[in-house]
N, C-alpha and C positions, 0 to 999 in steps of 0.2 A: 596431403599429409596423411601418412598411415595412422592406424588407430593407436599403435604403441607410442609413436612419436608425438601424436596429438595429446595423449594422456600425460606423457612426460612433460610436454610444454605446459599443460594446465597445472600440473603439480608444481612446477617451477614458478608459475605465475601466481601461485597462492590460492587457487580455487579450493573450496572445501571438498573433502573426499566424496561426499554424496552427489556433488555436482558433476564429477568427471564422467559418470555414466551417461548422462544426458548429452554431454559434449561429444562423446564418441558416437552416440546414437544419431544425433542431428548432423554430425559430420563437418564438412568444410565450412559451413556457416559459422561455426564456433571458433572465430579467430580473434576475439577480443578478450583481454583480461579484465576482470572486475576492477572497478575503481578502488584504489587503495585510499587510505585516509588522507594522505598528503594531497593526492590528486583531487579528492572530493572537496577539500578546502580551497585548493587553487582554482578549481573550475567554478566555484560559486559565483553567481551573478545575482543582481537584485532588479526586480521590476518595481519601479516607483508608481504606485496607483493610489486611488482614493482611500483604499483600506490600509495602506502602509507600504513599507519596503519589503516586498515579498521575495524571499530567498528561493533560488532554484538552481539546479544543476542539470546539464544536458549532455547526452552521449549519443552517438549513432547518426545514421543518415536515412533519409526517406521522408515519407509523410509524418507529421507530428503525432506523437502519442504522449499523453499527460498521465502521470502516475501520482496518486494521492494516498498516503499512508495514514495510520492512526496514532494514537497516544500511547506511549511517550516518545515515539520515533520521529525520524525526519527522513529526508531524501536518500540518505545512505542505505536505508532499508532495501532499496531496489537495485543495488549495485550488481548483483549476480544476474538478475533478470535482464538488466541493460546489456550485459555481456552476451546474453543468449539471443537477444532480438535486435541488437543495435544495427545489424546489417539490413533489417527490414524497416526500421522506424527511427526517426529522430526522437529519442526518448527524453522527456522532460519531467523531472521530479520536483514538485513544489512542496515547500515547507508551509504547513498551515499556520494561520495566525495563532499565536501563543505557543507554538511548538517550534522546535528547531532553531534556525538562525534568522527567521523572519522578524522584522522590527515593526512594532505597532505602538499606538498610543495607549495610555491607561484607560481611555474611554472607548476604544474601538470595540464594536460588537464582534464577538467571537462565536456566536451561535452557528450551528451547522448551516442554516439558511444564509447567514452572512458570509460564511466560508465559500459557499457555492457562488455567491455574487462576486467574491474576490477572484475566484478562478476565471470568471468571465472577464473581469478587468485585466487579469494577467494575459489572457488570450488577445485582448485588444492591444495591450502594450507590446506584445511580441508579434503582432500582426498575423495571428493565426486565425484562419476562418473556421475550419472543421478539424476535429481531432478524434483520435481513438482515446477513450478515457478508461483508466484502470484504477479501481479503488479497493482498499483493504481496511477492515476495522471501521473506525469512525469515518475514515476517508471514503469507505464504501457508501455510507449513508449520505455523505456530502455529494458523492458522485450521483446517487439517485436523485437528490434534490436538484443538482445541476441538470441532469437529463430531463427532469420534469419541466423545468423552466426554460431550458435552452436546447431543445431537441434538434433544432436546425444547425447546431454547432457540433454535432456528433456524427462521426463516420461509423463508430461502433462503441459499445459499452461492455466492459468486463468487470463483473463484481465478484469479489472473493469474500470470505467470512466477514460479516459486517452487521451493523445495526439495521434492522428492518422493521418497518411498520410500527406495531405496538409491542414488539418483542424485546425492547430495551428500555432503560439500561439493565444489563444483567445483574442478577442478585449479588454476584461475586464482587461487583465494583461499587455497591452501595456504601460500604465502609470508606472507600477512597473518596467518594463524593462528599461524605460527611466530614472527612478529614480536610478536604478542600474548603468546605464551608467554615470550619473552625480555624483555618489558617495554619494547620499543623502539617499539611502535606509536603511542603518544601523540606522540612526537617527530616521527614521520612525518606525522601529521595536523596537528601544529602548523606544520610546514613548508608543508603545503598551504594552511592558513589564512593564512599569511604571504605566499603566492604564489598568488593566485587563478588566474592563467593556467595554472600547473602543475596546480592542482586540476582545472580544466576539461579539461585534456589527459588527466589520469588517469581522470576520470569519464566520458570519452567512450566508455569500454568499456560503460557502462551507460545512457547517454543518446544517442539519435540526434541530438539537438540540445542539446549541452552549454551553448549560450549562455543557456539558461534559468537556469543557475547564475550569476547575477550575483554580484558581490562581496557584496552584502547578503544574498542568499539563502544563499550559502556560510557566512556568519557565523551565520545562523539554525540551520543544520545542525551546524556544527562547534564553535562556541564552547561550547555546553553540555557537550559530550563532554570538553572540556579545561579546564573552569572550576575544577577542584580536584583534588588528588591522589586523593581518593576516587572521583570521577567517572572519572578516567583509569583507575584500577584496575578499576572496574566495566565500563568499555568493553572492556578486555582480556578480562575474564571472559565477556562476551557471546560473543566470538569463540571462546573456549576451550570453550564449550558446544555447538559444532557437532559433533553425533554423530547419524548417521542411524539409530541404534538407536531413536531417539525416533519416527521416522516408520515404520520397518518394523514396529514393535510394534503400530501401529494398523491395519495392513492388514486384519485380520479384521473390525474394526469399520467400516472404510470399505466393505467388501464388503456390509455390511448397511445402509448409510446411504441412507435413502429421501428425504432432504431435497432439494428442488429445487436443482439445482446447474448452474452454467455455468462453463466454462473459457475464458479469453480470453488469447491467447498471442502476444507479439511474436516474429516469425520471425527477426529479426536478433540475438537474444540469444546472446551468446558464453558465457554461464554455464549456462543451462538449455535444453536442446534441446526442440523441440516434441514429440518422442516422449513426453515426460512428461505433456504435456497429454492425449494420447490414452490413456496409461496410466490417468490419472485417470478419463477418460470410461468406459473399459472396466471399471474397478474399482468405481466408485460407482454403484449402481443408480439413484439419483436424478439422475444427470448427464444433461442434455438435449442439450448441444451443446458443441463446441469452436469458438470464433471465432478464426481465424488472422489476424494483423495484419501484412502485409508492411511492411518498413522500420522496424519498432518494436523497441526494445531492452528491457532488463530494467525500467527505471524509466519505461516509457511513460506511466503515469497522469499524469506531470508534464509531459512535453514532447509527448505525443500524447494529450491528455485525451479528444479526440473518440472515440478508439478504445475507451474504456471507457464514456463517457457514453451513446452510442447503444445499445449492448447492454444496459446497466443499465436504461435507460428502458424498453426493450422487454420485458426480463425481468421488471421489476417491474409491468408492466401486462399481465397474462396475456391480456386480451381483445384486445390489439393483434395485428395481422397479423404472422406470422412470415415471415422472408425467408430464402432460401438465400444471398443475398448482401446484406450491409448496406452501403450507400453513405454514408459520413460525410465531409463536407468534401473530397470529391474522391478519397478512398481507398476501395478495395474490400476488404471483409472476408469471407473465405470461411468459411462455417459448415458444419461436419460433425457 
C-alpha cells in the first residue's frame, strides 16, 4: 500500500490525525483500524477469578502482551496502540478493579498490591505463562508491583508515566483523594459526564490533546464508574488506596529485577516528573533505556500513540537496529 493510499485508508478508518504520521512511517505493519466503541463493547470478555469478574478486551496475534491503564480510564485507552502493534502481539487490555467494566464485591481489596495479584489470577484463567507487560499511570505502579512479585511471568516490562517509589500521590490529586474520602467524588464526575466541555478542560492536565475525549469516549470512561451506588463506592475506594508504602516496599525486589525493561516518559506531565523515569532505570538492573517524549502528558498512549508504538515495536523486535533518537510522526524521542 502506497503512503498516500495508506494515509487515506487511515483517515477513513477514523484514526486521529497525529496518528497517521506513525502509520506511514512504520508502513505495511499498520493494517489494523483502532477499535471503535461498538467493537470495544462487543469484544469485551470476563475472566472469573478470586478477585471478581475482570473485564478485558483483546486484539492482535502473537505472543501475549497485557496493558494496564490508570484512573479513571479503562481498556479503551489502548485502542490506537493495539492498532499499531497488533501484528506483533496478542494485545490484552485489563480493566482494573473499581475501574471500567470489571465487576467486584463491595469488600474486595482494590489496593495496588491486590491489583497485581488480580493480574496473576487473570493470567492463570487465560492460561498465559509469560507476557509482555505495559503500564501507564497507576497501572504502571501496579505493573511494577507485579514485576517485583512475579518476574518469572514477564518476557518484558514497559513503564510509562506512572507512580514510582515515594513520589506519589501527586500533590495535584490530593483534593481528589479528599473528595473520595468525603464521598463527594461521584457527584463531581457526574457533573463532568453531564458537561463534556468541562470534562475536556479538566482532563487537559493529563492529555496534550483533550479533543480525543469526544462526548462518546467520555461516556465509555465515566458511565461505568457511576452506573450504580456500589460502583461509585468502589471508585472512591480506588482513590483511597493511594499509599506509596506499596511501591517503596518493592524497592529491594526491583533492584534484583533482570527482566528486559524500557521506560517511556512524556515530558509535559504535571503529575510525574521525568526524574522518576531515571530512578527506575537506575534501580532496575534489566532497564535498558529511557525514552523521553517532548510535548506528551500523562495519558499520551491515547493522544500520542506513536510515542509508544515505535518504541514498543523496536523493543519487541530485539534484532532491530537501536537508535539514539527515534523519529516518529515528525517528533524526536531522546533515548538515554
